[in-house]
C-alpha positions as CSV (number, residue, x, y, z in Angstrom):
1,X,-13.7,27.0,3.5
2,X,-16.4,24.6,2.3
3,X,-17.8,24.5,-1.2
4,X,-20.8,26.7,-1.8
5,X,-24.1,25.0,-2.4
6,X,-24.2,26.0,-6.1
7,X,-20.9,24.4,-6.8
8,X,-20.9,20.9,-8.2
9,X,-19.4,18.3,-6.1
10,X,-19.1,15.7,-8.8
11,X,-16.6,12.9,-9.2
12,X,-13.4,14.0,-10.9
13,X,-12.7,12.9,-14.5
14,X,-10.4,9.9,-14.7
15,X,-7.4,12.0,-15.9
16,X,-7.7,14.2,-12.8
17,X,-8.1,11.1,-10.5
18,X,-4.9,9.8,-12.2
19,X,-2.9,12.9,-11.5
20,X,-4.1,13.4,-7.9
21,X,-3.6,9.7,-7.1
22,X,-0.2,9.7,-8.6
23,X,1.1,12.7,-6.7
24,X,-0.4,11.4,-3.5
25,X,1.4,8.1,-4.1
26,X,4.7,9.7,-4.9
27,X,4.6,11.7,-1.7
28,X,3.9,8.5,0.3
29,X,6.6,6.4,-1.3
30,X,9.3,9.0,-1.1
31,X,8.6,9.7,2.6
32,X,7.9,6.2,3.8
33,X,10.1,3.9,1.6
34,X,12.9,3.4,4.3
35,X,10.2,1.9,6.6
36,X,9.2,-0.4,3.8
37,X,12.8,-1.7,3.3
38,X,13.0,-2.4,7.1
39,X,9.6,-4.1,7.0
40,X,10.5,-6.4,4.2
41,X,13.9,-7.3,5.8
42,X,12.1,-8.3,9.0
43,X,9.4,-10.3,7.3
44,X,11.9,-12.3,5.3
45,X,13.8,-13.2,8.4
46,X,12.6,-16.8,8.9
47,X,14.2,-19.3,11.2
48,X,13.2,-22.5,9.5
49,X,13.3,-23.8,5.9
50,X,15.4,-22.5,3.0
51,X,14.6,-18.9,3.7
52,X,16.3,-19.0,7.2
53,X,19.4,-16.8,7.4
54,X,22.8,-18.5,7.9
55,X,24.0,-17.3,11.4
56,X,27.6,-17.3,10.1
57,X,26.9,-14.7,7.4
58,X,23.7,-12.8,8.5
59,X,23.2,-11.4,12.0
60,X,19.4,-11.4,12.8
61,X,17.6,-8.1,13.3
62,X,16.0,-7.9,16.7
63,X,13.7,-4.8,16.1
64,X,12.9,-2.0,13.8
65,X,15.5,0.3,15.3
66,X,18.1,-2.5,15.2
67,X,17.3,-3.1,11.6
68,X,17.6,0.6,10.7
69,X,20.9,0.8,12.7
70,X,22.5,-2.3,11.0
71,X,21.5,-1.2,7.5
72,X,22.9,2.3,8.0
73,X,26.1,1.0,9.7
74,X,26.9,-1.9,7.4
75,X,25.4,-0.9,4.1
76,X,25.0,2.9,4.1
77,X,22.0,5.2,4.3
78,X,21.3,4.9,0.6
79,X,20.4,1.3,1.1
80,X,17.2,2.4,2.8
81,X,16.0,3.5,-0.7
82,X,16.9,0.2,-2.4
83,X,14.0,-1.0,-4.5
84,X,12.2,2.4,-4.6
85,X,12.1,2.5,-8.4
86,X,9.4,-0.2,-8.9
87,X,6.9,1.3,-6.6
88,X,7.5,4.8,-8.0
89,X,6.8,3.4,-11.5
90,X,3.7,1.6,-10.2
91,X,2.4,4.8,-8.6
92,X,1.2,6.2,-11.9
93,X,-1.7,3.8,-11.7
94,X,-1.6,2.2,-8.2
95,X,-3.1,5.0,-6.2
96,X,-5.5,6.0,-8.9
97,X,-6.8,2.4,-8.9
98,X,-7.1,2.5,-5.1
99,X,-9.2,5.7,-5.1
100,X,-10.6,5.6,-8.6
101,X,-11.7,2.0,-8.3
102,X,-13.2,2.7,-4.9
103,X,-15.3,5.5,-6.5
104,X,-16.3,3.4,-9.6
105,X,-17.1,0.3,-7.5
106,X,-19.1,2.6,-5.2
107,X,-21.2,3.9,-8.1
108,X,-21.8,0.4,-9.4
109,X,-22.9,-1.0,-6.0
110,X,-25.2,2.0,-5.3
111,X,-26.8,1.5,-8.7
112,X,-27.1,-2.2,-8.3
113,X,-28.8,-2.0,-4.9
114,X,-30.5,1.3,-5.5
115,X,-29.0,3.1,-2.5
116,X,-27.8,6.6,-2.0
117,X,-25.4,6.3,1.0
118,X,-23.2,3.5,2.3
119,X,-23.1,2.1,5.8
120,X,-19.6,1.4,7.2
121,X,-19.9,-2.3,6.2
122,X,-20.9,-1.4,2.7
123,X,-18.0,1.1,2.4
124,X,-15.6,-1.6,3.6
125,X,-17.0,-4.0,1.0
126,X,-16.5,-1.5,-1.8
127,X,-13.0,-0.7,-0.4
128,X,-12.1,-4.4,-0.5
129,X,-13.2,-4.7,-4.1
130,X,-11.0,-1.7,-4.9
131,X,-8.0,-3.3,-3.1
132,X,-8.4,-6.5,-4.9
133,X,-8.5,-4.6,-8.2
134,X,-5.3,-2.8,-7.2
135,X,-3.5,-6.1,-6.4
136,X,-3.5,-7.2,-10.1
137,X,-1.4,-4.2,-11.0
138,X,1.1,-4.1,-8.1
139,X,2.1,-7.7,-7.9
140,X,4.9,-7.7,-10.5
141,X,6.3,-4.5,-9.1
142,X,6.2,-5.8,-5.6
143,X,8.0,-9.0,-6.6
144,X,10.9,-7.0,-8.0
145,X,10.9,-4.7,-4.9
146,X,11.0,-7.6,-2.5
147,X,13.8,-9.3,-4.4
148,X,15.9,-6.1,-4.3
149,X,15.2,-5.4,-0.6
150,X,16.2,-8.9,0.5
151,X,19.7,-8.6,2.0
152,X,20.5,-12.1,0.8
153,X,20.3,-10.9,-2.8
154,X,22.4,-7.7,-2.5
155,X,25.1,-9.2,-4.7
156,X,22.7,-11.0,-7.0
157,X,20.8,-8.1,-8.3
158,X,22.5,-4.8,-9.2
159,X,19.4,-2.7,-9.8
160,X,15.8,-2.9,-11.0
161,X,16.5,-3.7,-14.6
162,X,19.1,-6.3,-13.7
163,X,16.6,-7.9,-11.3
164,X,13.8,-8.0,-13.9
165,X,16.2,-9.4,-16.6
166,X,17.5,-12.2,-14.3
167,X,14.0,-13.1,-13.0
168,X,12.7,-13.3,-16.6
169,X,15.7,-15.4,-17.8
170,X,15.9,-17.7,-14.8
171,X,12.3,-18.2,-13.8
172,X,10.1,-17.2,-16.8
173,X,7.6,-14.4,-17.3
174,X,4.9,-16.0,-15.2
175,X,7.1,-15.6,-12.2
176,X,6.2,-12.0,-12.1
177,X,2.7,-13.1,-11.0
178,X,4.0,-15.0,-8.0
179,X,2.2,-13.9,-4.8
180,X,-0.9,-12.6,-6.6
181,X,-3.3,-14.4,-4.4
182,X,-1.5,-13.2,-1.3
183,X,-1.4,-9.7,-2.7
184,X,-5.2,-9.8,-3.2
185,X,-5.6,-10.8,0.4
186,X,-3.3,-8.1,1.6
187,X,-4.8,-5.3,-0.5
188,X,-8.4,-6.3,-0.1
189,X,-8.2,-6.5,3.7
190,X,-6.3,-3.3,4.0
191,X,-8.4,-1.2,1.7
192,X,-11.6,-2.7,3.1
193,X,-10.7,-1.6,6.6
194,X,-9.1,1.7,5.4
195,X,-12.2,3.0,3.6
196,X,-14.6,1.6,6.2
197,X,-12.8,3.6,9.0
198,X,-12.6,6.7,6.9
199,X,-16.3,6.5,6.1
200,X,-17.2,5.9,9.7
201,X,-15.0,8.7,11.0
202,X,-16.4,11.2,8.5
203,X,-20.0,10.1,9.3
204,X,-19.3,10.4,13.1
205,X,-17.5,13.8,12.7
206,X,-19.1,15.5,9.7
207,X,-17.5,18.7,8.4
208,X,-19.3,21.7,9.8
209,X,-20.1,24.9,7.9
210,X,-17.2,27.3,8.4
211,X,-14.6,24.6,8.8
212,X,-11.2,26.0,7.9
213,X,-8.9,24.3,5.4
214,X,-6.5,23.5,8.2
215,X,-9.2,21.8,10.3
216,X,-10.4,19.9,7.2
217,X,-6.9,18.7,6.5
218,X,-6.4,17.6,10.1
219,X,-9.7,15.7,10.0
220,X,-8.6,13.9,6.9
221,X,-5.2,13.1,8.3
222,X,-6.7,11.6,11.4
223,X,-9.2,9.6,9.4
224,X,-6.5,8.3,7.0
225,X,-4.1,7.5,9.8
226,X,-6.7,5.6,11.8
227,X,-7.7,3.7,8.7
228,X,-4.1,2.9,7.8
229,X,-3.2,1.7,11.3
230,X,-6.2,-0.6,11.7
231,X,-5.8,-1.8,8.1
232,X,-2.2,-2.7,8.9
233,X,-3.2,-4.8,11.9
234,X,-5.6,-6.8,9.8
235,X,-3.4,-7.4,6.7
236,X,0.1,-7.9,8.2
237,X,-0.1,-11.7,8.2
238,X,-1.0,-11.7,4.6
239,X,1.9,-9.3,3.9
240,X,4.4,-11.6,5.6
241,X,3.2,-14.5,3.5
242,X,3.3,-12.4,0.3
243,X,6.9,-11.3,1.0
244,X,8.1,-14.8,1.5
245,X,6.3,-16.2,-1.5
246,X,7.7,-13.5,-3.8
247,X,11.2,-14.1,-2.5
248,X,11.1,-17.8,-3.3
249,X,13.2,-18.9,-6.3
250,X,12.1,-21.3,-9.0
251,X,11.7,-24.8,-7.6
252,X,11.2,-23.7,-4.0
253,X,7.7,-24.4,-2.6
254,X,8.1,-23.6,1.1
255,X,5.0,-21.4,0.9
256,X,2.0,-21.9,-1.4
257,X,-1.5,-20.6,-1.0
258,X,-2.0,-17.8,1.5
259,X,-4.1,-19.2,4.3
260,X,-2.2,-22.5,4.6
261,X,1.0,-20.5,4.6
262,X,-0.4,-18.4,7.5
263,X,-1.0,-21.6,9.4
264,X,2.4,-22.9,8.5
265,X,4.2,-19.8,9.8
266,X,2.1,-19.9,13.0
267,X,2.9,-23.5,13.7
268,X,6.6,-23.3,12.9
269,X,7.5,-19.8,14.3
270,X,4.6,-18.8,16.5
271,X,2.0,-16.1,16.4
272,X,4.5,-13.2,16.6
273,X,6.1,-14.3,13.3
274,X,2.8,-13.3,11.5
275,X,3.4,-9.8,12.7
276,X,7.1,-9.4,11.7
277,X,7.7,-5.9,10.4
278,X,4.5,-4.6,12.1
279,X,6.3,-1.6,13.7
280,X,7.8,-0.1,10.4
281,X,4.7,-1.2,8.5
282,X,2.5,0.7,11.0
283,X,4.5,3.8,10.7
284,X,4.6,3.6,6.9
285,X,0.9,2.8,6.3
286,X,-0.5,4.7,9.3
287,X,1.2,8.0,8.8
288,X,1.5,7.3,5.0
289,X,-2.2,6.6,4.8
290,X,-2.9,10.0,6.4
291,X,-0.4,11.8,4.3
292,X,-1.7,10.2,1.1
293,X,-5.4,11.1,1.9
294,X,-4.4,14.7,2.7
295,X,-2.5,15.1,-0.6
296,X,-5.2,13.4,-2.6
297,X,-8.0,15.4,-1.1
298,X,-6.1,18.7,-1.3
299,X,-5.2,18.2,-5.0
300,X,-8.8,16.9,-5.8
301,X,-10.3,20.1,-4.2
302,X,-7.9,22.3,-6.2
303,X,-8.8,20.4,-9.4
304,X,-12.5,20.6,-8.8
305,X,-12.1,24.4,-8.2
306,X,-10.2,24.6,-11.5
307,X,-12.9,22.6,-13.4
308,X,-15.7,24.7,-12.0
309,X,-13.9,27.9,-13.2
310,X,-13.2,26.7,-16.7
311,X,-16.6,27.6,-18.3
312,X,-16.3,31.1,-17.0
313,X,-12.8,31.4,-18.4
314,X,-14.0,30.1,-21.8
315,X,-16.9,32.5,-21.8
316,X,-14.6,35.4,-21.2
């Protein structure tokens, strides 16, 4: 069912955006976190420099399936959820910033340039601004998550709080901002492509009168999955660099700024190294992006319906 013409299709209040974004984020994290663990393990697997695994102690992973298999066999299934607490904590604001900032930046850009509707390029630009905004919030949580997911630190950190305490004591509070620049590159590029594809898909295939809820949900899932997949292809090199920067301990400077680090990895390990972890990352952000959009839009529609009914309830 579509909204009737007399119903207001206004942006949700911030509190409702927060709730819808948080629930969408929780659903995505819980379902897709094992793929994130595998992705990080593969990205940290360097073959030169101080991050290179010692062959005598760490057997390299050869693929996503091999990584899943080795983790389950040698560490147990529960290890696939190691480091899930930081992203769950971050979700209270992370997804709200992604969707809420996209709306707010959109309003600002439309007002600044006196336009009513975006082109695909403009939608991508606004999405990139939203992603860059999101990066400032997620960086400290991502650093803790990466440290916990690294198989070389399984004995060093015994949980989220222990990791935070040791990082603070050994490296200082500013260490929690390590990787911020790379995180901005990662989130801006992903969100720019993600929202550009969603806008383009919805423009090319507009919702028709009489569209059922199931059809609308499938449409949103396809749009979100396409956006997530293409966004992943663009931002994976930045994600590889981010993971390696955040896993560096104090005094290690193997990787610095993002673009020079991309070139360094390319020269030392080849082009394929820039796409380590692509398979689990694609599954996570492709299907996860579709799942997240469906949950967010479904909850948003329910909330808008609730808001539209409140005056009548008060009047009664």
